N, C-alpha and C positions, 0 to 999 in steps of 0.2 A: 289553921291551915296545915296541911300535911308537910312533913319534912321528908326529903328523899332526893332522888336525882333531879337536877335542875331541868326545867322544860326546854326543849329546843324550839324556840319561837321563830316563826317566819311570817312575812307579810302575807295577808290573806287568810290566816288562821282565825277561826271563830273561838272567842274566849269569853269567860264569865268574869265580870269585874264589878267593883263598887259595893256599897253596903246593901243594895237591893238586888245584887247578883244579876245585873243586866247582861245581855249578850251583845257583843260587838265584834268587829273585825279589826285585826291588827293592820295598821297602815305602814308604819316605819319605826325603827328604833331611834332613840336619842343618840347624839354623837358619842356619849360615854357608855351607852348600852344599858343604863340603869332604869330607863323608862321606855314605854312604848306609846305611840300615838294610836288610840283606839277610836274607831268611829262606830256610832250606833244611830238609831232613829232620832236621838235628841241632839246630836252634834259630834264633835271630836274632843277627846280628852287625853291628857298625858297621864298615864297610870304607871306606878312602880311595877317593874317586872316581877317582884316578889309577891305582888298581890293579884296576879293573873292566874286563872285556872282554865284549863281546856274546857270548852263547852261541849256537853253531851247532846248531840243532835236529837236524841229520842226524848230528852227531858226539856227541850227548849220551851221557854215561857212565852 
């Protein structure tokens, strides 16, 4: 994963997550801000904010 400026995450943003790089939508942050609830076609998952990448709409799978 790239190191650089932290992402400014907001509800509704499309992100890539997981080992298979699924695309989902951010729902809400955890109370401490370390994780985000992400929903996709398979359900909802808590994902570490450090493991999220912005989804490129043109390369959506």
